[in-house]
C-alpha positions as CSV (number, residue, x, y, z in Angstrom):
1,M,-34.3,12.4,-0.6
2,D,-32.9,9.0,-1.6
3,K,-32.3,10.3,-5.1
4,I,-30.4,13.3,-3.8
5,L,-28.2,11.2,-1.5
6,T,-27.5,8.7,-4.4
7,L,-26.6,11.6,-6.7
8,C,-24.3,13.2,-4.1
9,A,-22.6,9.9,-3.3
10,G,-22.1,8.8,-6.9
11,G,-21.0,12.2,-8.1
12,L,-18.6,12.6,-5.3
13,I,-17.1,9.2,-5.7
14,A,-16.8,9.2,-9.5
15,G,-15.6,12.8,-9.7
16,E,-13.0,12.5,-7.0
17,S,-11.6,9.3,-8.5
18,A,-11.4,10.9,-11.9
19,L,-9.4,13.7,-10.4
20,V,-7.2,11.1,-8.7
21,L,-6.5,9.4,-12.0
22,L,-5.6,12.8,-13.6
23,H,-3.2,13.4,-10.7
24,M,-1.5,10.1,-11.4
25,N,0.2,11.7,-14.4
26,Y,2.4,13.9,-12.3
27,P,5.8,12.7,-11.4
28,S,5.2,13.1,-7.7
29,A,2.4,10.5,-7.8
30,R,4.5,7.8,-9.6
31,S,5.0,5.7,-6.4
32,W,1.3,5.8,-5.6
33,S,0.3,4.8,-9.2
34,T,0.2,1.0,-8.6
35,L,-2.1,-1.3,-10.5
36,K,-4.2,-1.8,-7.4
37,N,-4.8,1.9,-6.9
38,I,-5.5,2.5,-10.6
39,L,-8.1,-0.4,-10.5
40,L,-9.7,1.0,-7.3
41,A,-10.0,4.4,-9.0
42,F,-11.6,3.0,-12.1
43,A,-14.0,0.9,-10.1
44,D,-15.0,4.1,-8.2
45,I,-15.6,5.9,-11.5
46,A,-17.7,3.0,-12.9
47,L,-19.7,2.3,-9.8
48,G,-20.1,6.0,-8.9
49,S,-21.4,6.7,-12.4
50,L,-23.9,3.8,-11.9
51,L,-25.1,5.5,-8.7
52,V,-25.6,8.8,-10.7
53,F,-27.5,6.8,-13.3
54,F,-29.8,5.5,-10.6
55,A,-30.3,9.0,-9.3
56,F,-31.6,10.2,-12.6
57,F,-33.3,7.1,-13.9
58,W,-34.6,5.4,-10.8
59,M,-35.2,1.7,-11.5
60,D,-37.6,0.9,-8.6
61,E,-37.9,-2.8,-7.8
62,A,-36.3,-4.1,-11.0
63,G,-32.9,-2.4,-10.5
64,S,-32.7,-2.2,-6.8
65,W,-30.4,-5.3,-6.6
66,L,-28.0,-3.5,-8.9
67,L,-28.0,-0.4,-6.7
68,Y,-27.4,-2.4,-3.6
69,S,-24.7,-4.5,-5.3
70,A,-22.9,-1.3,-6.5
71,A,-23.2,0.2,-3.0
72,A,-21.9,-3.0,-1.3
73,V,-18.9,-3.2,-3.6
74,L,-18.1,0.5,-3.0
75,I,-18.4,0.1,0.7
76,A,-16.2,-3.0,0.7
77,T,-13.5,-1.3,-1.3
78,H,-13.6,1.8,0.9
79,V,-13.3,-0.3,4.0
80,Y,-10.3,-2.0,2.4
81,R,-8.7,1.4,1.9
82,E,-9.3,2.2,5.6
83,A,-7.6,-1.1,6.6
84,E,-4.7,-0.3,4.3
85,Y,-4.2,3.1,5.8
86,L,-4.5,1.9,9.4
87,A,-2.1,-1.0,8.7
88,G,0.6,1.4,7.4
89,R,1.0,-0.1,4.0
90,T,3.5,1.5,1.7
91,D,1.1,2.2,-1.1
92,P,-2.3,2.9,0.4
93,F,-5.1,4.4,-1.7
94,A,-5.7,6.9,1.0
95,A,-2.1,8.1,1.1
96,T,-2.7,11.1,3.4
97,R,-4.7,11.9,6.5
98,G,-7.0,14.1,4.4
99,L,-7.8,11.3,1.9
100,F,-8.4,9.0,4.9
101,I,-10.9,11.4,6.3
102,F,-12.5,11.9,2.9
103,N,-12.8,8.2,2.5
104,N,-14.8,8.1,5.8
105,V,-17.1,10.7,4.4
106,R,-17.7,8.6,1.3
107,I,-18.4,5.5,3.5
108,A,-20.9,7.5,5.5
109,L,-22.7,8.7,2.3
110,L,-22.8,5.1,0.9
111,L,-24.2,3.8,4.2
112,A,-26.8,6.6,4.1
113,V,-27.8,5.8,0.5
114,S,-28.1,2.1,1.4
115,A,-30.1,2.6,4.6
116,H,-32.4,5.2,3.1
117,S,-33.0,3.1,0.0
118,L,-33.9,0.1,2.2
119,Q,-36.5,2.1,4.1
120,T,-38.4,3.1,1.0
């Protein structure tokens, strides 16, 4: 079960962020395409891909610190996006209510991966 959760979380995070980066090429997204948002998207792709790697090639005790580190960084960046949106910043990563809700889903998946991995 933990491998499935990890695969879902990593694939969802990396895939959605890749789509966000593709969308940045459209003129309507120019104001959203700040360095901060681009770096957050690249971090999602890198760390989400790392979670997918863990799902396929589970590195039990030796790599668990890396899994927890990746999950912790992802959770922290997603909580930062929540704070940005709630504070009403002009360039939040979660620019719409839909992205804000989807960000909450991603946080819930990451917490589920972390909690389930700690139990095993």
